[in-house]
matplotlib code that plots the C-alpha trace (Angstrom):
import matplotlib.pyplot as plt

x = [0.0, 2.7, 4.8, 1.8, 1.0, 1.0, 2.5, 1.0, -2.4, -1.6, -2.5, -0.6, -2.6, -2.4, -4.9, -4.5, -7.3, -8.2, -11.0, -14.0, -13.7, -10.6, -11.5, -13.9, -15.8, -16.9, -18.4, -22.3, -23.7, -25.4, -22.1, -20.3, -22.5, -22.0, -18.2, -18.2, -20.1, -18.0, -14.7, -15.7, -13.6, -10.7, -10.0, -7.7, -9.6, -8.1, -8.8, -11.8, -13.7, -12.2, -8.7, -9.2, -10.7, -7.3, -7.6, -11.0, -9.4, -8.9, -12.6, -14.5, -17.7, -15.8, -13.0, -12.5, -10.1, -7.8, -5.4, -5.3, -1.9, -1.6, 1.3, 1.3, 4.1, 5.3, 7.9, 10.2, 13.2, 12.8, 13.1, 10.2, 9.3, 6.8, 4.5, 2.9, -0.3, -2.0, -5.5, -6.0, -8.0, -10.4, -13.6, -13.9, -16.7, -14.8, -11.7, -13.6, -15.4, -12.1, -10.8, -13.8, -13.4, -9.8, -10.6, -13.0, -10.0, -8.5, -9.5, -12.1, -9.6, -7.3, -6.0, -5.1, -2.1, -1.8, -0.2, -3.0, -5.4, -7.9, -8.4, -8.1, -7.7, -10.2, -13.1, -12.4, -12.7, -16.0, -17.5, -16.7, -18.1, -21.3, -21.4, -20.8, -23.6, -21.3, -21.4, -18.6, -16.5, -16.3, -12.7, -13.5, -16.9, -16.5, -20.1, -21.2, -17.7, -16.0, -12.8, -10.7, -12.4, -11.1, -8.6, -6.8, -3.3, -2.2, 1.5, 0.9, -1.3, 1.4, 4.0, 1.7, 2.0, -1.2, -0.4, -3.5, -2.1, 0.8, 1.0, 4.0, 4.1, 5.2, 8.1, 9.4, 8.8, 10.6, 13.6, 14.1, 13.8, 16.5, 14.0, 14.0, 11.5, 8.6, 8.6, 11.6, 9.5, 6.1, 4.1, 0.4, -0.1, 1.2, -1.3, -4.1, -1.7, 0.0, -3.4, -5.4, -2.7, 0.1, -2.2, 0.4, -1.5, 1.4, 3.6, 0.9, 0.7, 4.5, 4.2, 1.4, 3.4, 6.3, 4.1, 3.0, 6.6, 7.6, 4.6, 5.4, 9.1, 7.9, 5.6, 8.6, 10.6, 7.8, 8.1, 11.9, 12.5, 14.9, 13.4, 13.0, 15.8, 14.8, 15.5, 12.7, 10.1, 8.1, 5.5, 3.0, 0.4]
y = [0.0, 2.5, 1.7, 2.8, 5.8, 9.1, 11.6, 14.5, 13.4, 13.3, 16.0, 15.7, 17.4, 18.2, 20.0, 21.8, 21.9, 23.5, 23.4, 25.5, 27.6, 28.9, 27.6, 25.0, 27.7, 29.3, 26.0, 26.1, 24.0, 21.5, 20.9, 20.6, 17.6, 16.1, 16.6, 14.9, 11.9, 11.7, 11.7, 9.6, 6.6, 8.6, 10.7, 9.4, 8.8, 12.0, 14.1, 16.5, 17.3, 20.8, 19.5, 17.3, 20.0, 21.1, 18.0, 18.9, 19.9, 16.3, 15.6, 17.0, 17.5, 19.8, 21.2, 23.3, 23.5, 26.6, 25.5, 23.2, 22.9, 21.1, 19.9, 19.1, 17.4, 18.9, 17.5, 19.8, 18.7, 15.2, 16.6, 16.4, 19.6, 20.3, 23.3, 24.0, 26.2, 26.8, 28.0, 29.4, 31.6, 31.9, 31.5, 27.8, 28.1, 30.5, 28.2, 25.1, 27.0, 28.1, 24.5, 23.1, 25.8, 24.9, 21.2, 22.0, 23.2, 19.7, 16.4, 14.3, 11.5, 13.5, 11.3, 12.6, 11.5, 12.2, 10.7, 9.0, 10.7, 7.9, 8.1, 11.8, 14.3, 12.9, 12.2, 15.4, 17.4, 15.8, 16.1, 19.8, 20.4, 18.8, 20.9, 24.1, 23.2, 22.5, 19.8, 17.4, 17.5, 14.4, 13.8, 13.3, 11.6, 7.9, 7.3, 3.8, 2.6, -0.4, 0.3, -1.2, 1.2, 4.2, 5.6, 7.9, 7.2, 7.1, 6.9, 5.5, 2.8, 2.0, 1.6, -0.8, -3.3, -5.0, -4.7, -2.9, -2.6, -0.6, 3.2, 5.2, 9.0, 11.2, 12.3, 8.8, 7.7, 10.7, 10.1, 6.5, 7.3, 10.0, 12.8, 16.2, 16.1, 18.6, 18.8, 21.1, 24.0, 22.9, 19.7, 18.9, 19.2, 22.9, 24.1, 25.1, 27.1, 28.8, 29.7, 30.8, 32.1, 33.1, 34.4, 33.1, 31.5, 32.0, 29.7, 27.0, 27.4, 26.9, 23.8, 22.5, 23.1, 21.2, 18.2, 18.2, 18.4, 15.5, 13.4, 14.0, 13.0, 9.8, 9.0, 9.2, 6.8, 4.3, 4.6, 4.0, 7.5, 10.2, 12.9, 16.4, 18.9, 22.1, 24.3, 22.5, 23.1, 26.2, 27.8, 29.8, 32.4]
z = [0.0, 1.0, -2.1, -4.3, -2.2, -4.2, -1.8, -3.8, -2.8, 0.8, 3.3, 6.6, 9.4, 13.1, 15.3, 18.7, 21.2, 24.5, 27.0, 25.9, 29.1, 30.7, 34.1, 35.6, 37.5, 34.2, 32.9, 33.1, 35.9, 33.7, 31.8, 35.1, 36.0, 32.6, 32.9, 36.3, 34.9, 31.7, 33.6, 36.6, 35.6, 34.1, 37.2, 40.0, 43.3, 44.8, 41.7, 41.7, 38.4, 38.8, 39.0, 36.0, 33.9, 32.5, 30.3, 28.9, 25.5, 24.6, 24.7, 21.8, 23.9, 26.2, 24.1, 21.0, 18.1, 18.0, 15.3, 12.2, 10.5, 7.1, 5.0, 1.3, -0.5, -3.8, -6.2, -8.1, -10.2, -8.7, -5.2, -2.7, -0.8, 2.0, 2.2, 5.5, 6.1, 9.4, 10.2, 13.7, 15.9, 18.8, 16.8, 16.1, 13.6, 11.5, 11.7, 10.7, 8.0, 6.5, 6.7, 4.8, 2.1, 1.7, 1.3, -1.6, -3.6, -3.6, -5.2, -3.4, -3.3, -1.0, 1.9, 5.3, 7.4, 11.2, 14.2, 16.2, 13.7, 13.7, 17.5, 17.8, 15.0, 12.5, 14.8, 16.8, 13.6, 12.6, 16.1, 16.3, 12.8, 13.9, 17.0, 15.0, 12.5, 9.6, 7.0, 7.2, 3.9, 1.7, 2.5, 6.2, 5.8, 6.7, 7.9, 7.0, 5.9, 7.5, 9.4, 6.5, 4.1, 5.9, 3.5, 5.9, 7.3, 10.9, 11.5, 15.0, 13.5, 10.9, 13.7, 15.6, 12.9, 14.1, 17.8, 19.1, 22.7, 21.6, 22.0, 20.8, 21.0, 18.1, 20.1, 20.8, 17.2, 15.8, 18.2, 17.3, 13.6, 14.0, 13.1, 14.8, 17.7, 17.6, 21.5, 21.7, 23.2, 24.5, 24.6, 24.3, 28.0, 27.8, 25.2, 27.6, 29.7, 26.8, 25.3, 28.3, 30.7, 28.4, 25.5, 23.1, 20.2, 17.8, 20.0, 19.8, 15.9, 15.6, 17.8, 15.6, 12.4, 14.0, 14.5, 10.9, 9.7, 12.0, 10.9, 7.2, 7.8, 9.6, 6.7, 4.3, 6.6, 6.3, 2.6, 2.7, 1.4, 2.5, 4.8, 3.5, 4.1, 6.1, 3.1, 1.2, 3.9, 3.4, 5.8, 3.8, 5.2]

ax = plt.figure().add_subplot(projection="3d")
ax.plot(x, y, z, "-o")
ax.set_aspect("equal")
plt.show()
């Protein structure tokens, strides 16, 4: 499958998410009760729903998307290059609307690639589109399809090689494959603080773009190809 994969029809993506509210005290009372019930078995015995709320960004029912970074492979003079573009902002509806509009410019057979995308990025995007009253684009719509009919790639799934008990972080996989780690500044657990306390969305965007670059390089490794040199990676506005 990977041997026949056309890189120019791949979009590598990564999303960054945060809790919908900056603090648990701001969450409406009815949602607080639902949060408590939803996370009952995820919290440690000594953890209160308030203390656990910093992780609300990972659940699509209680979080929101603040950045989507995308990478597209291009080939010039027999050399592959990578172009990175990010959509970001505080208004999730506008962000997702822009993302959907961008996808309409590409062929319907576009294939996504993300690390842990099948468990996180792809379903999260779809769920938040539904919440925001938006139609899920054809490239993301897998309703009614069997698991093996899902065309999208997941570098973590590729690394599992059929072992469904195995979890490998992007940082670890990049390190063992001798690829620059994207976690040289912040990590996913820092995003909430950087967004709500530091008010530094630009820093999060940079972090998201690094994840896309690393995922793209890992995909090349799976294909037995050379990684892309830094001078052939371009970030466009």
